[in-house]
N, C-alpha and C positions, 0 to 999 in steps of 0.2 A: 504493499499501499504506498502512496507517495506519501514525505512527510513522516513516516514511521522507521523504526530499527526492531530487526527482531533478533537479538543479543546469541541466541545459542547458533547462528549462523555463522559466529564470528567467535565460539570456547570453543579453547582447544579440548581433547579428550582426556580424561583421566589418565596418567601415565602409568597405568596398572603394571606393564611389566617392570616397572622398575620396585614398585612395593609389593607383588607376590614374586618369589624369587624361591627358585628349586635349587640353589647352589647348595652344598653340603656345608654347613658351619664348618668356620674357622677351627683349627686343631688346637687353637690356646682359647676356643668358646667357653665362658662363662658356665656353669652349671647350675640355674635354678629349676623348683619345680613348679612355682609360679610367678609369672611374669607379668607385671600391670603396667599397660601403657598411660600415664597419666595422676597424676598427683593430686586432682581435683575430690569435691567429695565424694563422687561414687569411685574411686579409685583407693581413696583411701580408705572411705566407710568398707571395702572390700578387704583390704587388706588388715583389717581392726580385726574383721569380724573373723576372719581365713584364723587370722593370728589365735586368738582366745580358742576357737574351736579346737584346735591345734594342742593347745595348753591345756583345755579340759580333758582332752582325748590322753593326753599323756600323764597326766595326773590321775588320772583314773585304769592306769594300766593299757591304756590302748598300745595298737604294737605300729602305729605309723611312723614313729622315733620323729627324728629332727628333721623338719621340710623348710626350705628357703625360700622366701617370699620377696618378691624383688619390685619396688615400684619405681620408675624411668619416669622423669619429667622435663618437657626442654627448657625451663625455666632454670635461670642460675640459681634461685633459690625458691624455696616453695611458697607458693602464693602470687609469686610477681607476676603470672602471666592468667591468675583467675579475677573476672570481673561479672558483678552482678549487681543489682537494685541495692541494698537485698534486702526484703521482708521476708524472713522464715518461719517457716512451722516449725514447731520443735519437733513433730511426733518422731521423725526417725534419731533422731538425736536421743530422745529419751530410751528408745527401744535399743539403741546401740550401748549407752551408758545406764541403766539400769542403776547404777550405785551412784548417781549424781544427779542433782538439783538444778531446776533450771539458771540459776544463777551461777552456776561452775560450768556453764558453756559459754563459747566466747563471741556472747550476743553485746548488744548495745544497751536498748531500753526497752520494754514490753510497751506494743502499741495501746494506748490508749485513746487518743484523739483520730481521725481521719475524716478526710473529707474528699470529695470528687467534685471537680469544676469545668464547665464546661467555657470555653476559651472563646471571644471575638478578639478581633484583633486590636481593641483598645478597652475590652472590658471582659469582663469575669460571671459566669450564672452557677452558683451553688446549684448541684443537683442530687439525689437521695443516691448513696451508695445504691450499685447494682449488687445482689446477695452473693456472687464469686468472688466479689472484691474487698467482702467484708474480713479484716484483717485482725479482730479482737483476740488476744490469745496468743498473737505470733510476734516477733522481735525484731527490731532493726540490728542490722549486721554489715560487716566487712567480709565478704567473703574472701578475700587474701589474709584474713586474719584466722578465721575456720580453717583453711588449708593450713597454715602453719600449726596452731593448735592441733588438727587430727593428725599432722605429720610429726611432732612431738608425741602424740599418743601411741603411732604405729611405731616408732622406733623406741619405745619405751616396752614395746612386747618382742622387740626380737626382728622386726621389719627391716630390711634394705632399703632404705630411702636414696636415691642418687639423681639429685638435681642437675640439670647441666648436661642431662644424655635424653635428647630426642630419638624418637625412632624412626628408620627411613622405610624399614619393609619389614616384611610377614616371611620368615623361613618355613616353607611348606615342603611337604614331605608327599606327593598322593595327592589327596584330599583335608590332610590334616596339617595342622599348623604347631611349627617343632620349636618354635622361639623368635627371636629379632635380631634386625642388624640396627643398629647405630647409624646416625649420620655421622660423616668424617666434619675433623673439626682443623682450622687454621688453615685452611688451601687460600689461594688467591684468584682474584677474580675469575681467570680461565679455568677452574677448578684443580691447578697444579699445588703440590707439595701438600704440606699439612699432615696431620695425623690420621691413620684407617681409622675406618667404623670398627666397632666392638659387638662381636656377636654373642646373644645369651638363647640358651636353650632352654624348652621349658616344659613339664608335661601339660600345663595350661596357660594359654596369653588372655589375657583381660584387656579388651578395647574401653577404655576410659578417656579418650582423647576431648574429650568435650566435642563443643557443637561442631559441625562439620567435617567430623574426623576421615584423614583422608585415607587411614588404614583402615577404617570401617567402610567408608565405599568402596574402596579395591577389592575388599574381602566379600561384600556381598553382592557385586558385577561377579567377580569371579565363580562364587556360588549360586549365580542366577537366583540370589532372594529378590522377590516382587516385594512392591506394600499395594495395597487399594490406589491410594494417590500416594504422587512424588512428594517427599518431603518441603517444603519450603520455610524461608527464614525472614527475620526480622533485622536490621542492623539497630542497635542501641549505640548511643553516644552517651558517657557519663562523665561528669566535674564533681571535684570536692570543693567545697567554697569552706573558708574560714570566715566567717559573718561576725558582724555587730549586732544583729538585730535575731533573738533568737527563735527558733520555728517550732512549736508546741504539737505537732501533730503529722502524721503522713497525710500527702497530698498526692492527689493523680488527675491529670486532666484530659480533656479530649474536645477534639475540635482545631483551632488555630493554633499553631501555624500550617496544619497538616491541609492539602487539598480533599475536597469530599469524596476522590475515587481512593485514596490512600487509606490504610490501615495503620492506626497507630495512637501513642498519647505520651504524657509524658509523665514525670515523677517528679516529689519533692520530700526526702528525708529528715529529720534529724539525726543524727549519729552521737552528736555530744553537745552540750549546751552551745557550742557557738560552731558545730561544726556539719554541714549540710552537704547532702548529694541530692544532686540533681542530672536529670537525663532526658531525652528524647527517642522512643524508640518508633522504625517504623518497619513496615513491612515491604520485603524487597519485590514485591510483585507491584509496586508503583507504574505507573505510565509514562511518565514525563523523562527525557533524557538530559534535564538537568537538574533534576529535584537533589537535594542537597543536604543530608540530613546534620551534620555536623554544623553548616550555613544556618540551618533552620532552628539549631539548638542555641546559635548565638542572636538570632533575632528574636525568638522567644525570652531570653533573658531581660530584653529590653520593653518586655510587658510590666505595665505596672505591677499586676499582681507576684512578680516574681522580683521585679528591680526593688522592691521595697525592703528585701531580703539580702539581696546581694551586693550591692552599691554600697561601696565603701569597704567592702569584705577582701578577701583575695583567693584567686585561684590556684587551689595547691596541688591537684590530681587529676591527671583529664585519661582517658581510656576510651576504646569501643569495644565490640565484639557482636557476633550473629549470636539469634537464637532461634532454634528451631521451633516452630508452629504450626506445623500440618496435623499435631495431634492423632489423636486414635488412627486415622485411617492412613496415616502418612509413616507408622508402624511396621519395620519388617516383619515379612511371616513367621520370621524364626532369628530370634537374637543369639544363637547359640551353634555350635558345629562342632566337628572334630579337633577337639584340643582348645579350643576358644568359644569367649562369649561376648558378650558388647553391651556397655550398662551406661546409664545417666545419659547426657545431651548427645551422644554418640548413636544413641538408639533412638532418640528424639523425646522421652519421658519429661517433657514441659505443658502444664495445661496453660493456657494463653487467657482464659477468662479468670481465673483468680490472679495470675501473674507469676507462679509456680511452679519451682524444677527442680530446687535442692533436693528437699525432703524427697522426693520423687530417684533423684540419683543417689542419695545414700539407702533410701531402702532397696534400690535395685541392685547395688553392689554388697549389701549383706544378702538379698536372698542368691547374688551368684558366688559369694564365700561359701554357702548351705550346699549350693550343689555342686561346687567344685571340692568341697569337704568328703562328701560322700562317695563323690567319684575317685577322690585320691584312698578312700579307706578301700574301695573294691579293686583297687588299681585297674579301673576301666573309666579312661575322661573320654572315650566317643563321644557322637555327637547324640546318641540313643542315650546315654546316661547322662551328658550336660542338660539334657533337653527338659530336665528336672526344674532348671532355672526360669524356663519360659514358662511352665507350667506353674512355676510359685506367682511370675509376674499374671499371669490370666487370671489367677484366682486371689489377687489382692485389692486392695483401694488403689495402686497405679492403674491397672486397667478399668476399674469402676469409674475414677473420677475424668480420664481421659474419652470414656465411651461414654458419659453424662452428659459432657461438653463439646461432642464429635464434632458437630457443625456451626460451634457458632462463631468461630473465626474465619471458618470456609464462607460463612453468611455474607462477610464484607466485601466479597469481591463482585457485589451488585450495587455497591456505595455504601456510604455511611450510614444515610437516614433507612434504607432498605433493612440495611445489615445490623444495625440497631435494634430496629423493630421484630427483626424475626431473631435474633439473640436473645432480647426479651422474652419472646414466646417460648423460646427453647428451654431459658431458665425456668419460667416457670413453671412450665411442663416436665420436667427433668430430661430433658432431651428428648423427649416423643414426637412432639410436634417438630415439622423438618427434619425429620430424623433421618430418611434415607440419603444414602453418602451424597456429598455435592462434590462433582468432580473439580481438580484444579490441576493446571497447568504448574510444571517445575518453573523457577522464577525468570530461568535464562529463558522461556519458553513466549513470554509476555511481551506482548508487542510494547513498543515505547515510542510514543510520539516526541517529532524533534522540537524540540520548544527553546525559544531563544533564555540566556541565563539571567538571573537577577543580581544587578552590581551589588557586591558587599566589601565595605570598607572596615575592618575591624579598630576598636579605639586603643587594644594592649591593657585596657580597663577592665571591662565588663565582657566584651568580647574579643574572639581572639582569631589568627589565622590558623591554617591546618599546620604549619610550620613550629609555631610557638606551642600548639598544642602537642606536640609530638612531643617536643620538648619536656612538657610537665609530665609525659608518659614514662619518662626515663629509660628512654630507648639505647639499650647498649651494643645496637649493631657497628660491626668493623662495616666503615665506608668501602672497604674493599673484598668485602663478601662474596662469594658467587651468586650469581641472582638465583632465587628459590622460585619465582615466577615465571608461570610457562605462558607466552602470550600468541596470540594467532598471529598470522601472516598478512599483511597491507591489511589493518585494521583502517576501518573508512573514519573521516573526522568526526560524523554525526555518532558514529558508536565509542570513538575516543572519549570524545566530549561525555558518554555517558560515564566512562572509568573514573574519568577527571573528577565527575561532581560525587557518584557514587561512593569512591573512597576516602573515608574520613582522614587520612594521613597523608595525603598529598604526594603518593606514590608516583601517581600517573598526572601528566603533563601534558600539554598541547605546545611542540613547535612549530608554527605556521600549521599546515596540516598533519603533521607528523606524530605521532603517542612516542612520550620520552618515559622512560621508565625508573622511578627512584627506589630500587627496592630496598635499600636500608632504612629508608623510612617505614616499612611494614610493622604495625603492630599485632600482626596475626588475628585479626577481626574475623576472614575470611569471607567477608562482602565479596570480595573479590572472585572467590573459588565459587560461589552461586550465580553468579551474572556472569561472567567474564575470565579474566587468564585465573589458569589455575595455581593453586598455593601448595606448594611440597615444602617436607620440612627443612628446616635448614640447621646450621650448628650451634651446639648448646648456648645457652645466654643470650642468644639474640632475640630482637624484639624488647615489649617496654619491661618495666622493674616497677611493678604496684608494689604497695604498701598497704594501700589502705581499702583498697577499690572494693 
């Protein structure tokens, strides 16, 4: 169609041959029993639950014996690549740590007050809080701090936690995953020199990579695992502000600055008396080539509703990440196989109406640990044995919650007002009204209208450029690192403009009609992987260095 672009036509295929390798493990491979890829809430909860089950079994005279568990993470320190809003449902924490009280967990404050506001360009209208968004009894938190706390608990149980070790590929034999190969480090821009990768063998590999996991994508493609709908994603851009005006409640907004054919909203959460988290989340199935989530957040902060809290304060940290939003119908038909399971955001366990995913991630990690433990005890970690994990998920509140809200996000493909009306009826009816599956396209398959960009000039005090924002992420990437982004050939100017505005970190620029890629700017949000150039793992410690996100 004239005046539109279709991103999928310019998106390179996933380099599956690089990520699923049949090479024999190196002669000096590190032998583990279980390797967990990713030190987020799902991976660390899995490690903690598994270590505790093994410990109890040993104390009871079990025959499993010493079992080596390794958690690998691409960040240089735990929590540095973890970002969320976050308001946390404590349910999974209570189950994982029954001996602790809520005040022992790494939370900020219990939610006592909350508001939902419909924004116009200059005004704000309070509206009743939709039932799925009620947060009484939940807690504000920093996901970075949560992951550091969980990491300490895991290490205290003897788990081997290895930050700074991204995983490049799965080592397979036949249909069985036998371990992982890490990413080389220290290479020059042309890929020469540096340190070779490390192989780790394992009886079971847990994919806990977080949102848009490259290995999870490769494994499901290789195994031919389908889902009823393709997974779709949102991009969230978040800032932490030290403020002079305290915020006494959590706030969610709808409406402006989003166009009516885009799905999303904003949040503002108090973390400490003078520390506020503010962010904007937008579905990546938006329809304009120049929609820019980072710039929209900057404009949003100038709205009187937010400005009164932020003006005179200081933006101390910035970050971005994608969020799986496809819900129940986008879940893989199976999440386990021979020697492997997928947990957390990698599998897509996020409930969009309630804006929650952390407790689902942790619960899935615990279920995976229980299935793995029984498999190790039996000496059988085949697909048939590990399918107990899928059975546990299917019989749990994870499945029930996602099924109840199965179409609420998908309804918004028809626009804000129609989607809001349908979602309201779905909530009232417990998901029964409009309950048949709504078909969705992958984000890269959504046509984008070629639109002119809106001029934007940051002031450096309340609003910031992408370059200034990346600095606030603590980006630690070497300037001469090999590019980890796979870009299509001969990208047209209109598509290049889509990438420029899509990326919150200024990775993509236009020089005349040519696309320029500044790969070291990347903060691993994975938006690029959903719509355009493919993201692949790079050397450990690259990317952001979040402290309180």
